[in-house]
N, C-alpha and C positions, 0 to 999 in steps of 0.2 A: 103385103104390108110394105107403105110406100119407104122409100132409103132415106131417112133423116138426112139434112144437108150438113155439110162438114161445118162448125165454128170457126169462122173470120179473127181473124189475131187483129186488135183495132189498130198495133202500133205497127205493121207492118201492112196490112190486108194479105196478108199470107192464110192459107187454113191453117187451124189449130189441128194437131196430129192429136189421133184418142188417147185416153190415158190405158197404159198397158196395167193394168193391175195386176202384183203377184200373185200368184196360187197359191193360196192354204195349205196350207197339209193335210186338210181334211178333205179336198177336193181331191186328195188319190185315192185310188182304189182300197178299201179295208180290210186290213193281212187276214188270212183264214189260222187258225191254231198252226198248220202248218210252216207258215211264214214266221209268226212266233218263232216257233220251236227252232227255226233253221236258224232266226236272226240270233236268238241265246245261246247255241254253240256257236255262232260263230264271235259271238263276243268273248266269253268264256277261252274261246284260244287265241284270241289275236289280242285281246287285253290284260290276261290273266286273270288269277283266283283270287274272286270276289268285286270285279268291275263292274258285274249285271248293275241296272240300275232301271227305273220304269222309266226316267229323263232320254236315258240313254238308249233304248230298247226302240222309243217311241222314235228318237230320229233314225235310228238304222232301218225301222221298216216306212218310215215315213209318213208317221200321223203325230198329232200334237198329242202329250201324256194324258190330256182328258181323255182324248178318244178311248186310248189305251184301257185306262182305268176302267171302261165301260166294259172291256172282253175280258178282262182279268182283275182279279183284285187287287194281288201283291205281286211281290216277287215271290215268295214262296209256291205260290202259285205255277210261276212262271217254272221254277224250280222242278213241281211236280209232274206240268205236262212234258218236261224235258226228256224226266228221267223213265216217266212211262213211255215215251216213245223210242229212248235210247234201248232199254230192257224189251220190249215189244220188236225190237228191228234185231234183237243178239243173236248171233247166225250160231248154230251147237257144232261141235264138232262133229264129226262122222262116226255113228254109232258101230262101225267096222272097228275102229283104235280101239285097242286095249285100253282099262277105265285111269290108268295110272297117266296115256298119253292123252284123253279128253280131258282128265282133271286138271293137268296142266296146262294143256290151248286154252280152255277156258278161263284156267287164271290169269293165265297170261293177259290173255285178250283186256280181262277186266282192271289189270295192271296200269295198258295201255289206256284204257279208256280214263285211269284214275290222274295220271300222267296232264294227260289233253284237257282235260275237264274237272281238276279237282273239286271246285264247288259242288260240282252236280255231285262226285263220286261222296262229297260228305253228308251232299241229302239224303244221298242213296244209303249209304250206310247206315246211317241213322234209322231208318224205317227197318235195316237189321235186328238193331240193339235192341231197339223199344218192339219189336215184334210183331210190326205193323206195315205189313208187305202191301203192296201197292198192286192189282190184279197182275199186271204183267209178267210182275216177278217168278210167280208160281212155277210157270214153266224152266226156270233156271233152279230153281230150288229141285223141281222132281229133277233136274236133270244130276244134281250134284248129290242129291242123296241116291240115284241107284249108283252111283260110283263109287258111292261110301257102302252101300252094301254089296256089292262086289268084291270089296274089299274085307265081307267080315265084319264091317265096325256094327253094331247094337248103334238103333235110334238115336238113343243118347250119347253116347260115344262120338258120333256123326256130329248133332248139334255143338257140342263141345269145340272139338274142333273147328268149325266152320265158323262159331263165336270169337272164337283166340283168333284165327286169320282177319277176322272184319273187325274186330277191336283192333290190334295189330294195326293195318292197315290206315284206320281213320284215326291214332294218337299219331301217325305220321302225316297225313293231313291236317290236323289239325297245330301240330308244331311249326308248319310252314307257315303260319299266317303269322309267327312272330320275327320275320324276315321280310325283308325290301321285296318287291314283287322281281327286281331283276337276279334276287338269288333263290328265289323260290323253285322255278325251274329247274336250276343247280341241285337243289335239295333235295325233290321231288325223286330229281336222277337215281340219288346216292340210297333212299331211299326205297326204289324199285329195285336195287342191287340186293338190298340188305332184307328184302321181303321174297325176293328170289330166291336167296337161301334159304329165308326162313321155312317155304315152300317144299325146297329140295327134300329139306329136311322131315318136313311133314309125311312126305310121299314116304320118304326111306323108313321112318318111325311106324308106316300101318303094316301092319304082318297081318298076308292072307291064308286065309283059311287051310 
């Protein structure tokens, strides 16, 4: 195709430079689910609990909010994706360790994640309290059930201990919503210490057969 001649500026008889249009957000490569999950975790960690919005996520991945809504329905679906990914990639403690050490390690890993991603933690813990677990959660549930079985608890006792701990943690995370974002991180750390003490008492209270 022949090259188009440059337009001439009638005022000074010089070539008019071609217009450089702004690149639209929707011209960038479409992010996949892994990109969205990574961006959700980045926003939650960087900007604090409850900071995620569809518009903010769209800006983070470089697309328009309109395009983002064609990929996911709403913020709840984004949290579902992030929770499922986190649970699926959770590294379990070595089976060679005693059950007390495995339980303590697993739970403290969970507390660390709750401190880093409190809004995701609320979302995940409500699955537990409503008994609506995602598929990725059953690996962890089976692991914890093994600990309690080795400790000599019945299935009913194990379920009560697990629900009690989850309820305490969810309550602690919900209470932080009443505080400003700059105070929430400090408050969550205090709850971390309190829940760590509660965990140690739970472990001491379980008697081996």
